[in-house]
Every structure is written in C-alpha cells, then in structure tokens.
C-alpha positions in Angstrom: -14.8 35.2 122.5 -18.1 33.4 122.3 -18.8 30.4 120.0 -22.1 31.9 118.8 -22.8 31.1 115.1 -24.2 34.0 113.0 -26.6 32.9 110.3 -27.3 35.2 107.3 -30.6 36.9 107.4 -33.5 35.8 105.0 -32.9 38.6 102.5 -29.3 37.7 102.0 -30.3 34.0 101.5 -32.7 35.0 98.8 -30.2 37.3 97.1 -27.7 34.4 97.0 -30.3 32.0 95.6 -31.5 34.4 93.0 -27.9 35.1 91.9 -27.2 31.4 91.6 -30.3 30.9 89.5 -29.4 33.9 87.3 -25.9 32.5 86.7 -27.3 29.1 85.8 -29.9 30.7 83.5 -27.2 32.8 81.8 -25.0 29.8 81.3 -28.0 27.8 79.9 -28.8 30.6 77.5 -25.1 30.8 76.3 -25.1 27.1 75.7 -28.4 27.3 73.7 -27.1 30.3 71.8 -23.9 28.4 70.8 -26.0 25.4 69.8 -28.3 27.5 67.6 -25.3 29.3 66.1 -23.8 25.9 65.3 -27.0 24.7 63.7 -27.3 28.0 61.7 -23.7 27.6 60.4 -24.3 23.9 59.5 -27.6 24.8 57.7 -25.9 27.7 55.8 -23.0 25.4 54.8 -25.5 22.8 53.6 -27.5 25.3 51.7 -24.3 26.7 50.0 -23.3 23.1 49.1 -26.7 22.4 47.6 -26.6 25.7 45.7 -23.2 25.0 44.4 -24.3 21.5 43.2 -27.4 23.0 41.6 -25.3 25.6 39.8 -22.9 22.9 38.5 -25.8 20.8 37.2 -27.3 23.9 35.5 -24.0 24.8 33.9 -23.4 21.3 32.7 -26.9 21.2 31.1 -26.4 24.6 29.5 -23.0 23.8 28.2 -24.1 20.5 26.8 -26.5 22.4 24.5 -24.2 25.1 23.4 -21.6 23.1 21.4 -23.9 21.2 19.0 -25.9 24.3 18.3 -22.8 26.3 17.5 -21.3 23.6 15.3 -24.5 23.2 13.3 -24.5 26.9 12.5 -20.9 26.9 11.4 -21.3 23.9 9.2 -24.4 25.5 7.6 -22.3 28.6 6.8 -19.6 26.6 5.1 -22.0 24.4 3.2 -23.7 27.4 1.6 -20.5 28.7 0.2 -18.3 25.8 -0.8 -16.0 27.8 -3.0 -14.6 29.6 0.1 -14.4 26.4 2.1 -10.6 26.0 2.2 -10.1 29.2 4.2 -13.2 28.6 6.3 -12.2 25.0 7.1 -8.8 26.4 8.3 -10.7 28.7 10.7 -13.1 25.9 11.5 -10.2 23.8 12.8 -9.4 26.6 15.2 -13.0 26.8 16.4 -13.3 23.0 16.8 -10.1 22.8 18.8 -11.5 25.5 21.1 -14.9 23.6 21.4 -13.3 20.2 21.9 -10.4 21.1 24.2 -11.2 24.4 25.9 -15.0 24.7 26.1 -15.2 22.1 28.8 -12.7 24.0 31.0 -14.2 26.0 33.8 -12.3 29.1 32.6 -10.1 30.2 29.7 -8.0 33.3 29.2 -9.5 36.4 27.6 -6.9 36.0 24.8 -8.2 32.5 24.0 -11.7 33.8 23.9 -10.7 36.7 21.6 -8.9 34.4 19.2 -12.0 32.2 19.1 -14.2 35.3 18.4 -12.0 36.3 15.5 -12.1 32.8 14.0 -15.9 32.7 14.3 -16.2 36.0 12.5 -14.0 34.8 9.7 -16.2 31.7 9.2 -19.4 33.8 9.2 -17.9 36.2 6.7 -18.6 33.7 3.9 -22.3 34.4 4.3 -21.6 38.0 3.2 -21.0 39.8 0.0 -17.4 41.2 -0.4 -19.0 44.6 -0.5 -20.8 44.2 2.8 -19.5 46.5 5.6 -18.1 44.4 8.4 -16.1 46.3 11.0 -14.0 44.5 13.6 -12.1 46.6 16.1 -9.7 45.4 18.8 -8.9 47.6 21.8 -6.7 45.1 23.7 -4.2 45.9 26.4 -2.2 42.7 26.1 0.3 43.6 28.8 -2.4 43.4 31.6 -1.8 40.2 33.7 -5.5 39.1 33.6 -5.4 38.9 29.8 -3.4 35.7 30.1 -5.2 34.4 33.2 -8.1 31.9 33.2 -11.1 33.8 34.6 -13.3 34.1 31.5 -16.0 31.5 30.8 -15.4 29.8 27.4 -17.9 30.5 24.5 -19.5 33.3 26.5 -19.3 35.4 23.3 -21.0 33.0 20.9 -24.6 34.2 21.0 -23.8 37.9 20.5 -21.6 37.3 17.5 -23.8 34.6 16.0 -26.9 36.7 16.4 -25.4 39.6 14.6 -24.8 37.5 11.5 -28.1 35.7 11.8 -30.3 38.8 12.1 -28.4 41.5 10.2 -30.1 43.0 7.2 -27.6 42.0 4.6 -29.7 43.3 1.6 -29.8 47.0 2.5 -27.2 49.3 0.9 -26.4 50.8 4.4 -26.3 47.4 6.2 -23.4 46.7 8.4 -22.1 44.5 11.3 -19.7 46.0 13.8 -17.8 44.0 16.4 -15.6 45.7 19.0 -13.6 43.7 21.5 -12.0 45.6 24.4 -9.8 44.5 27.3 -8.7 47.3 29.6 -8.4 47.6 33.4 -9.2 43.9 33.7 -12.6 44.4 32.1 -13.6 42.3 29.1 -16.1 44.1 26.8 -17.7 42.8 23.7 -19.9 45.2 21.7 -21.8 44.0 18.7 -24.1 46.1 16.5 -25.9 45.4 13.3 -28.5 47.0 11.0 -31.8 45.0 11.5 -34.2 44.2 8.7 -37.4 46.1 8.4 -39.2 42.9 7.7 -40.9 41.0 10.6 -38.6 38.2 11.6 -39.9 34.6 11.3 -40.5 33.3 14.8 -39.2 29.8 15.5 -40.3 27.5 18.3 -36.8 27.3 19.7 -35.7 30.9 19.1 -34.1 32.6 22.0 -32.8 29.5 23.7 -29.1 30.5 23.1 -29.6 33.9 24.6 -31.4 32.4 27.6 -28.6 29.9 28.2 -26.0 32.7 27.9 -27.7 34.8 30.5 -28.1 31.9 32.9 -24.4 31.2 32.7 -23.6 34.8 33.4 -25.9 35.0 36.4 -24.6 31.8 37.9 -20.9 32.5 37.4 -20.4 36.2 37.4 -23.4 37.3 39.5 -23.1 41.1 40.0 -19.7 41.4 38.2 -21.2 41.7 34.7 -23.6 43.7 32.7 -25.4 42.7 29.5 -27.2 45.5 27.7 -29.4 45.1 24.6 -31.3 47.8 22.8 -32.4 49.1 19.4 -31.6 52.6 18.1 -32.5 53.8 14.6 -33.0 50.3 13.3 -29.6 49.3 14.7 -29.5 46.4 17.3 -26.7 46.9 19.8 -25.6 44.4 22.5 -22.8 44.9 24.9 -21.4 42.4 27.4 -19.1 43.7 30.1 -17.4 41.5 32.6 -15.2 42.8 35.5 -12.7 39.9 35.8 -10.7 41.6 38.6 -13.7 41.7 40.9 -14.6 38.2 39.9 -11.1 37.0 40.7 -11.1 38.7 44.0 -14.4 37.0 45.1 -13.1 33.7 43.9 -9.9 34.0 46.0 -11.9 35.2 49.0 -14.2 32.2 48.8 -11.3 29.7 49.0 
C-alpha cells in the first residue's frame, strides 16, 4: 500500500468553507434573535410597569375627587330637610362608614356596594314629596359566590344614582325615578331611569366631571368587561351599567 496522500479537490474545499460560514452565520442570527427577543420582553415589561403606575396615579387622582363631592351633595340634601334629619343621619352614618373605611380599598363586594346604594337612595328621598314615585327593585342572587367576593370597585354607582335625583323632573305629575339593581350569573347591573324636565338645564362650569371620572375608572379597571349605556327615550333618561365580574376575576387571576 502506497503512502500517497489524497487531498480534497477544490470544489469540496469550497463546500466545506461555505458550510462552516453558513453555520457560523446561523448561530450569529440565533444569538441576535435571542438578544432582540430579550430586549422586546424587557421593553414590554417596562411599558406595562409604567402603564400600571400611570393607572394607579389616575385612579388616586379620580378617587380623591369623588368623596368630597359626594359628601357635599349628601349634606346639602339633609340641610334642606331638617325635619327628616334623624332618619337621614342614620343612613348618612352608613354612607360615611363606607366612604371612610371601604372607598379606599381597591375592591369591595357587590353586597357592600348594594347596601351603600340603598342608603344613598334613602338619603336622597328627603328631597322628594311623599307622593313622588320612587321605585327601587332588587334582583339579587345572594347565593352566588361572587356576590360576597371583592371584585367590584367602591362607589362606582354614585354618579348614576346621584344624577337621577339631581336631574329628575320632580314637579310633573307623571315624574318618577326608577332604580333597579341586579346580580345574576356574576354580572352586576345597575339601571337608573328618571323623567327629565322639559326646561333647559342650567349649565355649570364643572358639570359632567363626576361622569367623566366614573368612565375613566371603568376603562382603567374593567376595560372590555363592562358596558355603560345612556340614552333618552320619550323624555325619560336611562342609564345602565353592567360589569361582568367573572370575566374580570379570570383576567386578574391570569395576570398574577
């Protein structure tokens, strides 16, 4: 057997060189891709952190303006009808407890919010004549687990109830206010309707701030898990707030 050395031809050498270059290039691209993916994840995480901080600041600003505004309206109601103040003050105590101790919580139970709504209605009733038609309906399934779980934002019902008493036409013989509170299939629904006055309302510089704050809170917290509908039909103003607490809870748990 001869000791002759066989060298690979030129084509084979180029094939090997090109293969090595391609492997190195693929490895380089994979490294760059991982680096870019890491940067993208870090940027997304930072964006979500900033967005969360912004939402928190917005909510704190909104909530800091809700309580004084609500308290002022309640005290004005009581002051205008002192002869009914004993019963109103009893209900006011419930409302104040809710404002002072529960409104700063991130969430309350639907039951707590419903109790608050009923106390708020009782306080506002002193503005009305005993003959005025005020209808309050409860359609509550109290045995549902979420009714006693904290996934509802406190004071989210204030503006709808307050606006009904503020803008209702209480002089007309067919005037009325209707409040329906429903909790079924883990969905909280508040429907408020009132006969509106034919007179042009007096526009105030700060009117609409409460509605705007409420809608900002809903968008920030519940995003696509709520609907808020407002419309006028035959001189009756109707507003309905619907919040799907089960979907909201599922997204909260998934985000942990």
